[in-house]
C-alpha positions in Angstrom: -12.6 -7.2 2.1 -15.9 -7.7 3.9 -18.0 -4.4 3.9 -16.6 -2.8 0.7 -18.9 -0.6 -1.0 -19.4 -0.8 -4.7 -16.2 -0.7 -6.5 -15.9 2.4 -8.9 -13.2 0.5 -10.8 -14.5 2.5 -13.9 -13.9 5.5 -12.5 -10.2 4.4 -11.2 -11.5 5.1 -7.3 -11.7 2.4 -5.0 -14.1 2.9 -1.9 -13.0 2.1 1.5 -14.8 1.9 4.7 -13.7 4.0 7.5 -12.0 0.8 9.3 -10.0 0.4 6.4 -8.8 3.6 5.8 -8.0 4.1 9.5 -5.8 1.2 9.4 -3.7 2.3 6.0 -3.8 6.0 8.2 -2.0 4.4 11.2 0.4 2.4 9.1 1.4 5.6 6.9 1.8 7.4 10.3 4.2 5.0 11.1 6.3 5.0 8.4 6.1 8.5 8.5 7.5 8.7 12.2 10.1 6.0 11.2 11.2 8.7 8.2 11.5 11.5 10.7 13.7 9.5 13.1 15.8 8.9 10.2 16.3 12.4 9.4 16.8 13.1 13.2 19.2 10.6 13.3 21.3 12.1 10.1 21.1 15.4 11.8 22.6 13.7 15.0 25.5 12.4 13.3 24.5 8.4 13.9 26.5 5.8 12.9 25.7 4.7 9.0 24.7 0.9 10.1 22.3 2.2 12.4 20.3 4.7 9.7 20.5 1.5 7.2 18.9 -0.6 9.6 16.0 2.2 10.1 15.9 2.5 6.4 15.5 -1.6 5.8 12.8 -1.3 8.5 11.0 1.2 6.6 11.5 -0.5 3.4 9.7 -3.3 4.9 7.0 -1.4 6.1 6.3 -0.1 2.8 6.4 -3.5 1.5 3.8 -4.6 3.8 1.5 -1.4 3.3 1.8 -2.2 -0.8 0.9 -5.8 0.0 -2.1 -4.9 1.7 -3.1 -2.3 -1.0 -2.6 -5.1 -3.8 -4.5 -7.7 -1.8 -7.6 -5.3 -1.5 -7.0 -4.3 -4.9 -7.4 -8.0 -6.3 -10.1 -9.1 -3.4 -12.4 -5.9 -5.0 -11.5 -4.1 -8.2 -9.9 -7.1 -9.9 -12.5 -9.7 -8.9 -15.3 -7.4 -9.5 -14.3 -6.9 -13.0 -13.5 -10.4 -14.1 -17.0 -11.4 -12.5 -18.5 -8.9 -14.9 -16.2 -10.3 -17.7 -14.0 -7.5 -17.9 -10.9 -9.2 -18.4 -9.0 -6.2 -19.2 -8.6 -5.7 -15.8 -5.7 -8.5 -15.8 -3.6 -6.8 -18.3 -3.7 -3.8 -16.2 -2.5 -6.0 -13.4 0.4 -7.7 -15.5 1.8 -4.6 -15.9 1.5 -3.7 -12.2 3.1 -6.6 -11.6 6.2 -5.7 -13.8 6.5 -2.6 -12.0 5.9 -4.0 -8.6 
């Protein structure tokens, strides 16, 4: 997470540099394309098994994206808050893991 600007965690915002934003946007675009593909498959009455396999791929892609966002959060906002003595952020992470 090098070149991160100062985390604005208190304002519930995470600054990202252009490279990070581009990487996330590319992943989201691929996921969006996969979703459009599933929509097309349904409209073309594709075999259910093929559609389900695409949905599994989309689910995996979303898990990968959320993992990257989580990693970024832990390495930036959470680390910064703990180093500043604010351990309340750890409760937030615990709640996040319960939902994750």
